[in-house]
FIGU-271918 format. One line per field, with one value per residue (C-alpha): y, x, z; residue number from 0. Coordinates in Angstrom, 1 decimal. Layout:
N
Y (Y, ...)
X (X, ...)
Z (Z, ...)
resi (NUM, ...)
//
This chain:
541
Y (23.3, 26.0, 29.6, 32.2, 35.7, 38.4, 40.4, 43.8, 43.3, 43.5, 46.5, 49.4, 49.1, 47.9, 50.2, 53.3, 52.3, 52.3, 53.4, 50.4, 50.4, 53.3, 51.3, 48.8, 51.6, 53.6, 50.4, 49.6, 53.2, 53.3, 50.1, 51.5, 54.8, 52.9, 50.6, 53.4, 55.5, 52.5, 51.9, 55.6, 55.9, 52.6, 53.6, 57.0, 55.6, 52.8, 55.2, 57.7, 55.2, 52.1, 51.6, 51.7, 54.0, 52.8, 53.3, 54.5, 53.8, 50.2, 49.6, 50.9, 48.9, 45.7, 46.5, 47.0, 43.8, 41.7, 43.0, 42.3, 38.8, 37.8, 38.3, 37.0, 37.4, 39.7, 42.4, 44.5, 47.9, 49.6, 52.2, 54.7, 52.2, 49.5, 51.8, 52.6, 48.8, 48.2, 50.8, 49.3, 45.8, 47.1, 49.4, 47.0, 49.8, 51.0, 52.2, 49.9, 47.2, 44.8, 41.7, 39.7, 39.6, 37.7, 39.4, 37.6, 39.0, 39.7, 39.4, 39.8, 36.9, 37.4, 35.1, 36.1, 38.8, 40.0, 39.4, 42.5, 44.7, 46.5, 43.6, 41.2, 43.6, 44.1, 40.3, 39.4, 35.8, 34.0, 32.8, 35.8, 37.0, 40.8, 41.7, 45.4, 48.2, 51.3, 51.9, 50.1, 46.6, 44.7, 43.1, 46.5, 47.8, 47.5, 47.9, 46.0, 46.5, 45.8, 49.4, 50.6, 49.0, 51.2, 54.8, 57.2, 56.3, 56.5, 56.6, 54.1, 51.8, 49.7, 46.2, 43.7, 40.1, 36.5, 34.0, 30.4, 31.7, 34.4, 38.1, 40.2, 43.8, 45.4, 48.8, 48.8, 51.7, 51.8, 52.0, 51.9, 48.4, 47.2, 44.1, 42.5, 40.7, 38.5, 37.7, 35.0, 33.7, 31.5, 28.7, 25.2, 23.7, 25.2, 25.5, 25.9, 29.1, 29.5, 32.5, 32.9, 35.4, 35.8, 38.6, 40.8, 44.3, 47.0, 45.6, 42.1, 42.2, 44.4, 42.3, 39.1, 40.5, 41.6, 38.1, 36.5, 38.7, 37.9, 34.2, 34.1, 35.9, 33.1, 30.5, 29.7, 28.0, 27.0, 28.4, 27.5, 30.2, 29.5, 30.9, 28.6, 30.5, 33.6, 35.1, 37.4, 41.2, 43.6, 42.3, 44.6, 42.9, 39.5, 40.5, 42.0, 38.9, 36.7, 39.1, 38.3, 34.8, 35.4, 37.8, 41.2, 41.1, 37.8, 37.7, 36.7, 37.6, 38.4, 40.0, 39.7, 41.7, 43.0, 46.4, 46.9, 49.1, 46.3, 43.8, 44.0, 42.0, 42.3, 41.6, 41.8, 45.2, 44.7, 42.8, 39.6, 39.0, 35.5, 33.7, 30.5, 29.6, 26.3, 27.1, 25.3, 27.1, 25.8, 26.3, 25.0, 25.4, 28.9, 30.2, 32.5, 35.3, 36.9, 33.7, 31.8, 34.3, 33.7, 29.9, 29.5, 31.8, 30.1, 26.7, 27.7, 29.1, 25.9, 28.1, 26.4, 23.1, 23.6, 21.5, 21.1, 21.0, 22.5, 26.2, 28.0, 28.8, 32.6, 33.7, 37.1, 40.6, 43.4, 47.2, 49.8, 52.4, 55.7, 56.5, 59.5, 60.3, 58.5, 55.1, 52.7, 49.8, 47.0, 45.3, 42.2, 43.7, 40.7, 37.2, 36.6, 34.0, 32.5, 32.5, 29.1, 30.7, 29.0, 30.6, 28.8, 30.0, 27.0, 28.3, 29.5, 32.3, 33.0, 29.6, 28.3, 25.2, 25.0, 26.2, 29.3, 28.0, 28.6, 25.5, 24.1, 23.6, 19.9, 20.2, 21.0, 21.9, 20.9, 23.4, 23.0, 24.8, 26.2, 22.8, 21.0, 19.7, 19.2, 21.6, 22.2, 25.2, 25.6, 24.1, 26.2, 25.6, 21.9, 21.1, 19.1, 17.1, 16.7, 16.7, 14.6, 16.4, 19.7, 18.3, 19.3, 17.8, 18.5, 17.2, 19.3, 22.4, 21.8, 21.4, 24.8, 26.6, 25.5, 26.6, 23.1, 23.2, 26.8, 26.2, 23.0, 24.7, 27.4, 24.9, 22.9, 26.0, 26.5, 22.8, 22.2, 23.9, 23.9, 26.0, 25.8, 24.8, 22.0, 20.3, 20.6, 17.2, 16.5, 12.9, 10.2, 10.7, 14.4, 13.5, 11.0, 13.9, 16.0, 13.3, 13.1, 16.9, 17.1, 14.6, 16.4, 19.6, 18.0, 20.0, 18.9, 18.7, 17.1, 14.9, 14.8, 11.2, 12.1, 15.0, 12.8, 10.1, 12.6, 14.2, 10.7, 9.9, 13.2, 13.1, 12.5, 9.3, 6.9, 4.1, 3.6, 1.1, 0.9, -1.6, 0.8, 3.6, 1.5, 0.7, 4.4, 5.0, 2.2, 3.9, 7.2, 5.6, 4.1, 7.5, 9.0, 6.2, 6.9, 10.5, 9.4, 7.0, 9.9, 11.5, 8.6, 8.3, 11.9, 12.1, 13.3, 16.2, 17.2, 16.9, 19.3, 21.9, 21.3, 21.6, 24.8, 26.4, 25.3, 26.1, 29.7, 30.1, 29.3, 30.6, 33.0, 32.8, 33.0, 29.8, 28.1, 28.8, 27.6, 24.4, 24.0, 23.9, 20.5, 19.0, 20.3, 17.6, 20.1, 21.8, 18.5, 17.3, 20.5, 20.3, 16.7, 17.6, 20.6, 18.5, 16.1, 18.3, 15.5, 14.8, 18.5, 19.0, 15.9, 17.3, 20.6, 18.8)
X (-9.4, -11.5, -10.5, -13.2, -12.8, -12.7, -15.9, -14.2, -12.4, -15.7, -17.1, -15.2, -17.0, -20.4, -20.8, -19.9, -22.3, -25.5, -26.5, -27.7, -29.2, -28.0, -26.3, -24.6, -23.5, -21.9, -20.1, -18.9, -17.9, -15.8, -14.0, -13.3, -12.0, -9.8, -8.2, -7.6, -5.9, -3.7, -2.7, -2.0, 0.3, 2.0, 2.5, 4.0, 6.4, 7.5, 8.4, 10.1, 12.2, 12.9, 16.7, 16.6, 14.7, 11.2, 8.8, 5.5, 3.6, 4.8, 4.2, 0.7, 0.0, 1.2, -0.9, -4.1, -3.5, -2.9, -6.0, -8.2, -6.6, -8.5, -11.8, -12.4, -10.2, -12.6, -12.5, -9.5, -7.9, -7.6, -4.9, -5.1, -3.8, -6.1, -9.1, -8.2, -7.8, -11.2, -12.8, -11.2, -12.5, -16.0, -15.9, -14.0, -11.9, -8.4, -5.2, -2.2, -0.4, -3.4, -2.1, -2.7, 0.5, 1.4, 3.8, 6.7, 9.5, 12.0, 9.9, 6.5, 5.3, 3.0, 0.0, -2.0, -1.6, -5.0, -5.4, -4.9, -3.8, -0.5, 1.5, 0.3, 1.2, 4.6, 5.2, 4.9, 3.8, 2.5, 5.4, 7.6, 9.4, 9.6, 12.7, 13.0, 10.4, 12.0, 15.1, 13.6, 14.6, 11.5, 13.6, 14.4, 10.8, 9.2, 5.6, 3.7, 5.8, 2.7, 1.6, 4.6, 3.0, -0.1, -0.1, -1.7, -2.9, -0.2, 2.6, 5.4, 7.2, 10.4, 10.4, 13.2, 12.2, 13.4, 12.0, 13.3, 16.5, 17.1, 17.0, 14.8, 13.4, 10.3, 8.7, 5.0, 2.7, 0.0, -3.7, -7.2, -8.2, -11.8, -12.4, -15.5, -17.9, -18.9, -15.6, -17.2, -20.6, -21.5, -23.8, -23.0, -25.4, -28.2, -30.5, -28.3, -26.5, -23.5, -22.5, -19.4, -19.9, -16.5, -17.1, -19.8, -18.6, -21.0, -21.2, -22.3, -26.1, -26.1, -23.5, -25.3, -28.6, -27.0, -25.5, -28.8, -30.5, -27.9, -27.9, -31.7, -31.5, -29.2, -31.8, -31.1, -34.0, -32.1, -29.1, -25.9, -24.6, -21.0, -20.1, -17.0, -14.1, -16.2, -15.1, -18.1, -18.4, -21.3, -24.3, -26.6, -25.3, -26.0, -29.6, -29.8, -28.4, -30.8, -33.6, -32.9, -34.5, -37.1, -40.1, -40.1, -40.7, -38.9, -36.9, -33.3, -31.3, -31.8, -29.0, -28.8, -26.6, -26.1, -26.6, -30.3, -30.0, -28.0, -30.9, -32.4, -34.4, -33.3, -36.0, -35.9, -37.0, -37.3, -39.1, -37.1, -35.4, -36.7, -38.4, -39.1, -36.0, -34.5, -31.3, -28.3, -25.8, -22.2, -20.3, -17.1, -15.0, -13.9, -17.4, -18.0, -20.0, -22.2, -21.9, -23.4, -26.2, -27.1, -26.7, -28.2, -31.2, -32.0, -31.7, -34.0, -36.6, -36.3, -35.5, -32.2, -30.4, -27.0, -24.2, -20.5, -18.8, -19.6, -19.0, -16.6, -19.1, -18.8, -22.0, -20.7, -21.4, -18.8, -19.2, -16.5, -16.5, -14.6, -11.8, -9.4, -6.7, -8.4, -8.3, -11.2, -12.3, -13.9, -15.8, -18.1, -21.4, -23.8, -24.4, -26.6, -29.4, -30.8, -34.6, -35.0, -33.4, -30.0, -26.6, -23.9, -20.9, -18.5, -15.8, -16.5, -14.0, -15.3, -14.5, -11.0, -8.9, -5.8, -3.7, -5.9, -7.5, -11.1, -13.3, -15.1, -18.8, -19.9, -23.3, -25.6, -29.2, -31.8, -34.0, -36.4, -36.7, -40.0, -40.9, -40.0, -36.5, -34.0, -31.0, -28.5, -26.7, -23.2, -21.0, -21.4, -24.0, -24.2, -24.9, -27.9, -25.5, -21.9, -19.0, -16.2, -13.5, -14.3, -13.7, -10.6, -8.6, -5.4, -3.2, -4.7, -4.7, -1.0, -0.1, -1.8, -0.6, 3.0, 2.7, 3.5, 0.7, 1.6, 5.3, 4.9, 2.5, 5.1, 7.8, 5.3, 4.3, 7.9, 8.5, 5.3, 3.5, -0.2, -1.6, -5.3, -7.3, -8.9, -5.5, -4.6, -4.0, -2.6, -1.4, -0.7, 3.0, 2.5, 0.8, 3.6, 6.1, 4.0, 4.1, 7.9, 8.1, 5.9, 7.9, 11.1, 9.8, 9.8, 6.7, 5.0, 1.4, -0.4, -3.5, -6.0, -5.0, -1.3, -2.1, -4.1, -1.4, 1.4, -0.7, -1.2, 2.5, 3.6, 1.0, 1.6, -0.5, 2.0, -0.5, 0.7, 3.6, 6.5, 4.7, 1.8, 4.2, 6.0, 2.7, 1.9, 5.2, 4.3, 1.0, 2.7, 5.0, 2.0, 0.3, 3.4, 3.5, -0.2, 0.6, 2.6, -0.2, -2.7, -1.2, -2.7, -5.9, -6.8, -5.5, -8.7, -9.0, -5.4, -5.3, -8.2, -6.2, -3.2, -5.2, -6.9, -3.6, -1.8, -4.6, -4.8, -1.1, -1.6, -5.1, -6.0, -9.2, -11.3, -9.7, -10.1, -13.8, -14.2, -12.4, -14.8, -17.8, -16.8, -14.5, -15.7, -17.4, -19.7, -20.8, -21.4, -23.5, -25.5, -26.1, -27.4, -29.6, -31.2, -31.9, -33.9, -36.8, -38.4, -35.2, -34.6, -38.1, -37.9, -34.8, -36.6, -39.8)
Z (22.7, 21.0, 21.4, 21.7, 20.3, 22.9, 22.9, 23.2, 19.9, 18.0, 20.0, 18.4, 15.1, 16.3, 19.2, 17.2, 14.4, 16.6, 20.1, 22.1, 25.6, 27.7, 30.5, 28.2, 25.9, 28.8, 29.9, 26.4, 25.7, 28.9, 28.0, 24.5, 25.9, 28.4, 25.8, 23.4, 26.1, 27.1, 23.5, 22.8, 25.7, 24.9, 21.3, 22.3, 24.9, 22.6, 19.7, 22.1, 24.1, 22.0, 21.7, 17.8, 15.4, 14.8, 11.9, 13.4, 10.2, 10.0, 13.7, 13.4, 10.2, 12.0, 15.1, 13.0, 10.9, 14.0, 15.7, 12.6, 12.1, 15.3, 13.3, 9.8, 6.7, 5.0, 7.7, 6.4, 6.8, 3.4, 2.9, 0.1, -2.5, -1.3, -1.5, -5.2, -5.9, -4.3, -6.5, -9.6, -8.7, -8.5, -11.5, -13.8, -15.3, -14.6, -16.4, -16.5, -18.5, -18.7, -17.0, -13.8, -11.8, -8.6, -6.1, -4.4, -2.2, -5.0, -8.2, -9.8, -11.9, -14.8, -14.2, -17.3, -19.9, -21.1, -24.8, -26.9, -24.1, -23.4, -21.8, -24.5, -27.3, -25.7, -25.8, -22.1, -21.4, -18.4, -16.2, -17.0, -13.8, -13.6, -11.6, -12.5, -13.3, -14.7, -12.5, -9.5, -8.5, -7.4, -4.6, -3.2, -3.2, 0.2, -0.9, -3.6, -6.7, -8.9, -8.2, -10.3, -13.3, -13.1, -14.5, -16.8, -20.3, -22.9, -20.4, -20.8, -18.4, -19.0, -17.5, -17.1, -16.8, -16.8, -19.2, -19.0, -17.4, -20.0, -19.2, -21.4, -21.5, -22.9, -23.0, -22.2, -23.1, -20.4, -21.5, -20.2, -19.2, -19.1, -17.1, -18.5, -16.1, -19.0, -20.9, -23.1, -24.4, -27.3, -28.4, -27.2, -29.9, -32.0, -29.0, -25.9, -25.0, -22.7, -20.6, -18.5, -15.6, -14.0, -11.5, -10.0, -10.8, -11.9, -15.4, -14.3, -14.7, -17.9, -19.7, -18.7, -20.0, -23.3, -23.7, -23.1, -25.6, -28.2, -27.6, -27.8, -31.1, -32.3, -31.3, -27.7, -26.0, -22.9, -21.0, -19.1, -16.7, -15.7, -12.2, -11.7, -10.3, -9.7, -6.3, -6.0, -5.8, -5.4, -3.5, -5.6, -8.8, -7.4, -6.9, -10.4, -12.1, -10.2, -11.2, -14.9, -14.3, -11.6, -11.2, -9.6, -5.9, -5.1, -1.9, -2.8, 0.3, 3.9, 5.9, 9.7, 12.0, 15.5, 14.1, 13.4, 10.3, 8.6, 8.9, 5.5, 2.9, -0.7, -3.3, -7.1, -8.4, -12.2, -14.8, -15.6, -18.9, -19.1, -16.1, -18.1, -20.0, -18.7, -16.8, -15.5, -13.2, -12.9, -9.7, -8.1, -4.9, -6.0, -6.6, -3.6, -2.1, -4.8, -6.9, -4.0, -3.6, -7.3, -7.3, -3.8, -4.6, -7.9, -6.3, -3.4, -5.8, -8.0, -10.9, -12.0, -11.7, -10.0, -11.5, -10.5, -7.1, -3.7, -3.6, -1.3, 1.5, 2.2, 3.9, 5.1, 3.9, 4.0, 3.8, 3.5, 6.2, 5.7, 8.0, 8.1, 5.5, 2.7, 4.4, 4.9, 7.1, 5.1, 7.9, 8.0, 9.0, 8.7, 7.5, 4.5, 4.2, 1.0, 0.3, 2.2, 5.3, 5.1, 5.7, 3.7, 5.7, 5.8, 8.2, 11.8, 12.4, 15.9, 17.3, 16.4, 17.1, 19.2, 16.3, 15.8, 12.5, 11.8, 12.4, 9.4, 10.0, 10.0, 11.6, 8.7, 9.1, 6.6, 4.7, 1.8, -1.6, -2.8, -4.3, -1.2, -2.2, 0.6, 0.8, 3.6, 5.2, 6.5, 3.8, 0.7, -2.0, -2.8, -6.5, -7.6, -9.9, -8.9, -11.4, -10.1, -12.1, -10.4, -6.9, -5.0, -2.1, -0.2, -3.0, -5.7, -3.4, -2.6, -6.3, -7.0, -3.9, -4.6, -8.2, -9.5, -12.1, -13.1, -13.5, -15.4, -17.8, -18.3, -19.3, -21.4, -23.4, -24.5, -25.3, -27.4, -30.3, -31.2, -34.1, -33.0, -29.9, -31.9, -32.3, -28.6, -27.0, -23.5, -23.8, -21.2, -21.9, -21.0, -17.7, -16.8, -17.4, -15.0, -12.4, -12.7, -12.5, -9.4, -7.5, -8.4, -6.8, -3.4, -2.3, 0.9, 2.1, 5.0, 4.8, 7.6, 8.3, 8.5, 10.8, 13.2, 13.2, 14.0, 16.8, 18.3, 18.1, 19.6, 22.3, 26.0, 26.2, 27.9, 27.5, 23.9, 24.0, 21.6, 19.4, 18.8, 18.1, 15.5, 13.8, 13.7, 11.9, 9.4, 8.8, 8.2, 5.6, 3.9, 3.8, 2.2, -0.4, -1.0, -1.8, -4.9, -5.9, -5.5, -8.6, -10.5, -8.4, -9.1, -12.6, -14.1, -11.7, -11.9, -15.7, -16.0, -14.0, -16.3, -19.5, -18.3, -17.5, -20.7, -23.1, -21.8, -22.6, -26.2, -26.9, -24.0, -22.1, -25.2, -26.6, -23.3, -23.2, -26.8, -25.8, -22.9, -25.3, -26.6, -23.8, -20.4, -18.3, -16.5, -19.8, -21.5, -18.5, -18.5, -22.3, -22.0, -19.0, -20.8, -23.9, -21.7, -20.5, -18.4, -16.5, -16.0, -14.6, -12.4, -10.6, -9.8, -8.6)
resi (0, 1, 2, 3, 4, 5, 6, 7, 8, 9, 10, 11, 12, 13, 14, 15, 16, 17, 18, 19, 20, 21, 22, 23, 24, 25, 26, 27, 28, 29, 30, 31, 32, 33, 34, 35, 36, 37, 38, 39, 40, 41, 42, 43, 44, 45, 46, 47, 48, 49, 50, 51, 52, 53, 54, 55, 56, 57, 58, 59, 60, 61, 62, 63, 64, 65, 66, 67, 68, 69, 70, 71, 72, 73, 74, 75, 76, 77, 78, 79, 80, 81, 82, 83, 84, 85, 86, 87, 88, 89, 90, 91, 92, 93, 94, 95, 96, 97, 98, 99, 100, 101, 102, 103, 104, 105, 106, 107, 108, 109, 110, 111, 112, 113, 114, 115, 116, 117, 118, 119, 120, 121, 122, 123, 124, 125, 126, 127, 128, 129, 130, 131, 132, 133, 134, 135, 136, 137, 138, 139, 140, 141, 142, 143, 144, 145, 146, 147, 148, 149, 150, 151, 152, 153, 154, 155, 156, 157, 158, 159, 160, 161, 162, 163, 164, 165, 166, 167, 168, 169, 170, 171, 172, 173, 174, 175, 176, 177, 178, 179, 180, 181, 182, 183, 184, 185, 186, 187, 188, 189, 190, 191, 192, 193, 194, 195, 196, 197, 198, 199, 200, 201, 202, 203, 204, 205, 206, 207, 208, 209, 210, 211, 212, 213, 214, 215, 216, 217, 218, 219, 220, 221, 222, 223, 224, 225, 226, 227, 228, 229, 230, 231, 232, 233, 234, 235, 236, 237, 238, 239, 240, 241, 242, 243, 244, 245, 246, 247, 248, 249, 250, 251, 252, 253, 254, 255, 256, 257, 258, 259, 260, 261, 262, 263, 264, 265, 266, 267, 268, 269, 270, 271, 272, 273, 274, 275, 276, 277, 278, 279, 280, 281, 282, 283, 284, 285, 286, 287, 288, 289, 290, 291, 292, 293, 294, 295, 296, 297, 298, 299, 300, 301, 302, 303, 304, 305, 306, 307, 308, 309, 310, 311, 312, 313, 314, 315, 316, 317, 318, 319, 320, 321, 322, 323, 324, 325, 326, 327, 328, 329, 330, 331, 332, 333, 334, 335, 336, 337, 338, 339, 340, 341, 342, 343, 344, 345, 346, 347, 348, 349, 350, 351, 352, 353, 354, 355, 356, 357, 358, 359, 360, 361, 362, 363, 364, 365, 366, 367, 368, 369, 370, 371, 372, 373, 374, 375, 376, 377, 378, 379, 380, 381, 382, 383, 384, 385, 386, 387, 388, 389, 390, 391, 392, 393, 394, 395, 396, 397, 398, 399, 400, 401, 402, 403, 404, 405, 406, 407, 408, 409, 410, 411, 412, 413, 414, 415, 416, 417, 418, 419, 420, 421, 422, 423, 424, 425, 426, 427, 428, 429, 430, 431, 432, 433, 434, 435, 436, 437, 438, 439, 440, 441, 442, 443, 444, 445, 446, 447, 448, 449, 450, 451, 452, 453, 454, 455, 456, 457, 458, 459, 460, 461, 462, 463, 464, 465, 466, 467, 468, 469, 470, 471, 472, 473, 474, 475, 476, 477, 478, 479, 480, 481, 482, 483, 484, 485, 486, 487, 488, 489, 490, 491, 492, 493, 494, 495, 496, 497, 498, 499, 500, 501, 502, 503, 504, 505, 506, 507, 508, 509, 510, 511, 512, 513, 514, 515, 516, 517, 518, 519, 520, 521, 522, 523, 524, 525, 526, 527, 528, 529, 530, 531, 532, 533, 534, 535, 536, 537, 538, 539, 540)
//
């Protein structure tokens, strides 16, 4: 049974943003005022009369988060710290230790130290578990302990961490950190340039343009733009990056909202850097938002061939709205549409299943590109050429979500030694060791088939006799056996995840991208396609 979102939950933001018809506005305003008064009196009485001491700030934070959880995951309340993090993500500059960390209940795990920055210079490695920052135990810190690692330039922080079961300490001197939108670019061969665009902060279009100019100076006559793993960012930068390849005045994005002023058309405003250079854009399941605006727009305009796997499918636009006391509401204000008119939103957050999960769109509508090629909405950007090793499934997702790949890579790093990326080799024996490791971790995941079987077995349908129930159980056992076999079935896809994680441990991101130039399936496919001008042109026509 589908659960529909209550209309009044959406009204506070929308009704205050614009005045609609007089009668409906009066009705809506009365309902808002009524609900606010009810909540205010409830909140006051609860805090005054509850048997134990309450924390008003925590209660309110919980109330806000639960209210917003009814909408989509991108509509969020930002406290003062969140606002600062939001600014950092957009600017690409901050002061800290220069490492990506993941927060757990009683520890912080270093996911990636950035090459040449403070954490790296202090000797921290991916997989290190930070348990103490200064005199503060991470387990005793109620908020995000990662904030304790930030601070002014040249200030120091002592950290205690676990590495392979051994307790270690390090003193890290904080410094300014610049997060490049283009962390790497190089020549694939003497005529093909390669640019990695990892995020859409304020540096994205300028750094992409400078990389293009440099590569063309080295002889590049064709180009590969890698948007894999790029989660998006600024809408304006997505337009500007697309503008590097298409003429001034092209429609790239249309946004549609209930609020009239948010209905806009976004066109390119500048002279392009190169509107003729043959172009391949790489995407995968983690390419989202601004990445999909660029890839979807270039696809619709028949300006580039898209290679890889289906993108994430985020067709929603957010805008931060200022609230009191330095807080903000990052709210979804509109959906965006590519030049052909398609919205690539893959999840329907406004109609949910019985478990409250967003329903995935399966009814795709057909659109056409400028040259008449067929494209579809509702499920992300579909590549023109699919790379099997970039596809994902419930097994691969579970291996990553349960940190099986990450933790195996940590152990592998300390058990093996490679002096150069050229000598790196992940053997069949190494993969067999991973299979053994994965099975020992006893992680669980549920396939769609398994879920349907369990629902059928646990249902109230008394027409199913004992024999049928037993056959269901046999099928479930077969599915579980198939999960083990799946580690072999999807070896190529899983091994790529492992190699990416392991190579970055030894040679950082720079080494990983260099390895890609000669080993990555998507890049090799793009290189071959661009070298065959007739095949490239045939795809776009």
